[in-house]
N, C-alpha and C positions, 0 to 999 in steps of 0.2 A: 390390373397390376398396380399395387401401391408403391410409391416411390418417395423417399426423402430427398427434397431439393436442397435444403440447407439446414444446418444447426447453428444456433447463435446463443452464446459464444461456443467455441470448441474447446475451451479450457475452463475448468470449474473446481471449486472446493466441494467436498461432501456437503450436502445440504443446499447447494446452489441450484438455481432454476435454469433450465435449458429450453430455448424456443426451437421447435421443430417445424419447419415449413415443408408441407408434403402435398401430394396430388395422387389421384387415381381412383377415387370413389365418388359417384354422384352424391349430391347433398342428401337426397332422400334415402340413400342406402347406407348412410354413415352410422356407425355404432361405436361403442367405447373401445379404444385401443389399449394395448398393454405395451409399455415401453421397457426396454431392457438395456442395462449397462453391463456389457459382457453377459453373464447369466443371471444378473440380479434384477428383479422387477422393480420399477420405480414408482413412487407416489405420483399420481396424476393430479396436476393443479387445475388444468382446464383442457378442453379438446373441442375442436371444430373441424369442419371438412377441409380446412386449409392450414390450421395452426394447432399444434399440441404444445403444452407447457408441462414439463416434467421436472421433478426434483431429484437431484443426484442422491442415490442411496448412501447412507453413512459408511458402508463398507466397500463402496465402489473403488475400482482401480482403473488406471488408464487402459484403453483398449478400444472396443467397438461399441457403438450404440445403434439400436434398431427398434422397430416396433412391430407388433402383430395386430391384425384386425380380422376378427373371426378366424377363418382358416388360411389367411394370407400373411406372408412375412415380407417386410420391406427390405430394401437394400440396407447395408450398414455403412456407417461413417465413423472415422476415428475420432476419439475424444481423449483429452488429457485431463486426468484427475490429480489434484494436488495431494502430495503425501505428507502426513503429519510428521514433523520432526521433533517437536517438543511441546508440552502443555503445562498447565498449572503455572502460567506466567501472567504478567499484566503489561503488555506493550501498550503504549499510547502514541507511538509515532513509528517512523521507519526503523527497521533494524539497521545495523551497521556491519559491513563486511570487511575483514582485514585481508592482508596480502596472502595469507595461507588458506583463505576460504572459510574461516570460522565466522559465525554470526554472533553478534552481540545484541542483547535485548534486555528489557527491564521487568522487574516486578515492582511496578510504580506505586500501587496502593492509592487509597483515598487521600485527599489533601490533609496533610498533617499526620498521616499514618506512618509509623516507623517500622520497617521490617529488617530482620537481621542481615539478609542477603538481598541486595536491590538490583544488581546487574549480573547477568549470566552470559556465559560463552557456550555456544552450541557448535560442535564440530559437524563435519559433513555426514557422519554416521548417525547423528542425532544425540550423541553423548552430551549431557548438560553438566556444566560446572559453575559453581558460584564464583564470581569474579571480583565484585566490589561489594563491600558491606557498609552498613550504616550511612547510606546516602539517602536523604529524605526526598521522596517523590522524584526520582530520576525521570526525565521526560524524553529529551532528544539526545541522540548519539551521533557523532561525526568524527571521522579521521581527517587529520590535516595531511599535507603533502609529504610529511616525514613519517607517516604511519602512526602518529600519536593519537590516542583516543581522547575525546572531549565529551562531557556529559553535562546537560543543563539540569538544574533543580528548580521547578516552578514554585516550591515552597521557600527555599532559602535565598532565592534571587541571585544565585551564583551559577557560574559555569566552572566545572572542574576539569583539570587535566589528569589523566590516569596513566600510571606507569604500566609496563608489560606485566608487572606482578600484582596489579590491581590496587596499588597505593594511590590515593587521590590527594590532590593539592588544589587550592583555589587559583583559578586563572584570571577571573574577573568577577567583580562584585556589583551589586546594585542594579541588576538587570530587570527589575520589576518581576512580573510573573513570567520567568524565563522559560520559554518552551522551545520552539524550533531553533536549530543551529545549523550553520553550513560554512564552509571555507571557500574563498575564491582562489583564483590561480596564483595570487601573490601571498596566500596564506593569511589574509585578513579574515577575521572571524565575524560572522553575522549572527545576531541573536534576536529572536522575535519575542518581544514582551506582549503577551496576548491582550493587555489592556490598551494597546494602540501603537507602540513604537517598534521600529526595526532598527537595532543598533549595529554600528560597524565598529569593531575593535581592531586597530591596526597592530602590526608586529611589535610596536613600542607599548602596546596596551593602552593607547589613547582611545577614548570613547567618543563616537559621534552618533547623532541621530540621523540615519540615512533617510527614513521615510516614516510617515504616520498613516495608519490605516484604521478602518473600522474595527473596534474591539471584537475579540472572539469569545464565545462562551466556553471554549475548551482549550484550544492551543493554536498557535501559528505553526505552519510546517513550511520549510524552506528548501529550495533546490536551485542550482545554477544550470543554465543552458550552455552550449558551446561558445556562445558569444559573450559570456559572463554577465548576462542579464539574470537578475534574481527573481524567482517566482515564489509566490506566497499564497497559501490557502489558510483559512481560519473560519471554521463554522460559526455562524451567528444565529440569531433567533429567526431569521428569514427562512422560508422554505426553499429559496433559490439563492445560492451563494456564488462568489466569483473566484477565479484564479487571477491574482494580480501579477503584473510584470513591473519590476523596478530596475531602471537603468543604473549604471555606475554613478551617475550624478544625482540620483535620488528621484528621478521623474517616475511617477506612478501612473500606470494605465491598467485597464481591465483587459486581460488576454482572452479570457473565456468566461461567460456567464451562463448559468443554467444547471449547475451541479447541486446536488443535495448533500449537505454535510461533507464537503471535501476535506480530506486529511492528508496523509503522507503522499509524497509525489517524487517522481524520478524521471530522467530523460533517457531515451535510447540514443544510439549512435547516429540516427538519421534526424534527430531533432523532434521526435514525437514525445509528447509529455504523457506520463501515466499517473493517474490520480486514484487513490482509494476514495470512492464517492458513489452517490446514486445518480443515475441518468434516466429520466423518464420513469421513475419509480422502481428501477432495477438496480440492485446494489452489487458492487464488485470493483473491478479495476477498469477505469475509463481511459481510453487512449484519445488524446486530442492532437491532431496533426498540426504541422506549422500553418496549414491553411484553415485551422480552427474548426475542423470537422471532428465530431466526437462519436465514439461508439464503445459499447461494453466489450472488453476483450477477455475478461475473467469474471465468472459469476461466483459470488460468495457473500455470505452474510458477516457482519461485524468486522469487516476489514478496516484497519487503521493505518497500514503502511506497507511498503514494499522495498526491495532492493534487488538490483540485477547482480547475478554472479558472473563468473568468468567464461562459462561454456554453455551459453544459451540457457542458463539457470535463472529462475525467478524465485525469490524468497518473499513470502507473504506473512504479514502479522495480522492476526485477529486480536480480539480483546483479551484472549487467554492462551494463544498458541502461535507456533511458528510452523509454516508449511513450505514445502519445496515442490516446484513443478518444472518440467521441461517446457521451455518457451522459445519459440523460434525468432528471438529478437536479441540483439547485442546491445548491452547498456552503453551509455556515454562513457568514454574513457575518463579517468580521473584527471583533474587539472594538471 
């Protein structure tokens, strides 16, 4: 009898790779299996007498996964497959979620490329509406504690405040290559200049350099934990990158090292950090516990960011699309 022992991870985007650990056939009797996601056969990446690696089909939906080997069928295990909400976009960081559950993301474009509509709102049904126009290279989005939306422009070196009607005004200037932004509990704004600085802008709009990091080849991404420590990722030319922790007084330390091209990040309610990154050659969402143990929890290619919803929802950004998946985790409450 063939038996699936474990699948890893149990959440994936279409095109993601799933590891299937199994038992039940002697090595000399092993032959090529067929993996199914519900009734859809999957492309087989590799197979051995203990481990099968299969790619999630493009049309797969949440349900059951199993495999057959000659005339035998294994047990099935549940798997969650992310649902495409919107495409033809260009996110480069986390999406932002407002109090009504709408998602905001970007059509960022190449550096210096101007597009007519640069920020979009996506409601829970997947309806996409243009929200902000004529903003050059919008990069990171964040809501403050009053529910006001802020957007950085890596081209213009500015951070903009946006009204509920999509009208923008400059909030702070001269932020270098302004990428990641985040607010702390007191509504101070933090801006990551990917050339090396993390700025703090207080409510009087006075600007301080909080910390200096290794420059990033693409962007800094920022998130606060429940203790108001700031965490920063920023891909470099190295094959192994860090997640930095910055205390409120600007002390920098390495929280976790060993990720490939880490980008958007977010915390859950228990203090686990989730990062869009590669871990040991596998791309997806990596969970790093407070004890600094890491594992892939969502498999998917080209992921750049994520945001927790209000009802065990997880929203994922690839380089051109927004996905939704049911995820048995509660996000960190807003400050």
